N, C-alpha and C positions, 0 to 999 in steps of 0.2 A: 326188344332189344329195346331197354329205357331208358330214357330222356327226360329233361325238364323242357317243358312250355310254358310261355308265359297266358295267364288269363287271355281270353279271347272271344269272340261273342261269335264265333263259326264253332267252335267246341262247347257252347253254353251249356246243350243237353245233357255232355257226360259230364261235364263241371260240378252241373249242379248234382246232377245224382253222389257225387263225392263231397258235397259241403252240405247237404241237409243232414248226411250223421255228424259233422262235427258240431260237440255239445261248445257250451258255451266258452268252458275253460275245459282242456284233456289235456293234464300232466303240464299245465303251463301256456299249450298253445291257446290263446284267445282268439273267438269268435264273436265279432261282434255283433253279427246277425243273426244269431241261434233261431233255430225252426221258421226261415224265412218260405213264402211259397214260390214254387219256381215261379208263377211271374213277378213278382217282388223281384226274386233272385237278377231276371232278366231285365230288370225295367231300373232296377235301382243297386243293388248290390257288383254285378257284374261291372257295369260301367266306372261304379266307384274301385273298384279294384285296376281297372285298367286306367283311367286317370291320376289314382296313386301312384303306380310304375311312372309315369311320367311329370312326378311332381304334383300332379294337379288336384285342385279340390281336396286338401289334404286338410283334417281336423287341424285345430290350433294344438302346437307342441309336438306334430309327427310328423316324419322326414317321409323321403318316398319311397317306396316300397313296390316290388316286384312281388306279384304271386303267381306264383311257377310250379304250376299241375305236374306231378312224377306220371309220365305213364309207360307202361309195358306191355310193346305193339301198340292195340287198339283201346288200352281199358286202364282207368286212370287207377291209380292206386294209392297217391298223396300229394300232398300239399305242400309247397316251402314257403315261407315270409321272409323273402333277401330285402333288408333296411339298408338303403343305399349309403348310409354315414348315421353317425352316434350322434345325439345329443346326451344331455344329463341323465336323464330317466334311461336310457336304453344303455348306456356307459353301465351304471349302476343295477341294473335290471336283466331284461331279456335280449339285450347285445344285437346282432345284425340277420341270426338265422332263428325264426323257429319253424317248424315242424309236425305233423300231422299224416300219421298212415293207418289207412282205415282198420280196425282190429283185424275184419277177415283176410287182409294182406300179411299182418305183422308176423316174423319169428323167419322171414322169406328172403331178406337181406334188401329188402326195399330201403328202410331206412340208410343202414350205409352206403349205397350204391346211392340213394338221392344225395345224401350229406355231400358225398364224394363231388357228386356235379354243381350244389350249389353254390360248393367252396372254391371251387373254377372257375365259376360263372363270377361269385363274391370278389376274387382276387384280381378281374379286370374290372370292378364299379365302386370300390369301396374305396379313399382313401388312407383309412389307418394303417399304420402298422401290422396289426394285430386283426383278427377277426371272431366277434368276440360270442360266447354264446353261454346260457344259462340251461341248469337243468336241476329237477327234484332229486331229493335225495334218496325220496322213495320211488322214484324211476332206474335202476342202475339198469336197464337194457341198453337205455337212452345215453349214459353216460358211456357206457361201451359201445356201442356207436361213432360219438365221440372222441373217445381214447382209438379206436381202430383205424381212425381217418387221419390221427397224426395231431390231436389234439391234447391239451396237458390242463391237467386243473391248478388254475393260476392262485385262485382262493376259494373260501366257502362261507358259509357261515352256518347256522341251526339249520336252515330247510333246503338248501342251494349249496350247489357246484357253478363256481363259474369256470369255465373253460377257454382256450383260447387257443387258435393256430398263427402259428408266422404264416404270412403270406407266401413266402417262398414256397413252404410243404405243400402247399392248398392247388401246386399247378402239375 
């Protein structure tokens, strides 16, 4: 069974096993702590993730965001970042949700189901009428995941598609 679970101290070992494999920038999913050791993850990164979900300890210009690990029964296959509202940089940039599925789990529907679950959570958290996402034009698989989940291309530039989801569709 697939489910999303917020970053937490009890699952630190498994959370780290996924997190250590996320590069600094993977198709637009930004990892501020690439190459972190397990000790640093547990002492610094994980507490920051948990605090950011509560709106605490945020760097200047950041909004509260929940770090949601995608579980398939007892293994973690991906990570979703859910920003609780937009600021100007997010409105014109990454939007509400970013996600990473580990390469060994890609092509198996994890991104599609994880995004569906994240959209349900987002619909209850975010105040905006639509949920914003962005995808690189050189990542057609991720664009298909978004379209499959009811998103539509709102606009585009040379490098990105900007996808929107109407909140009633997210339920």
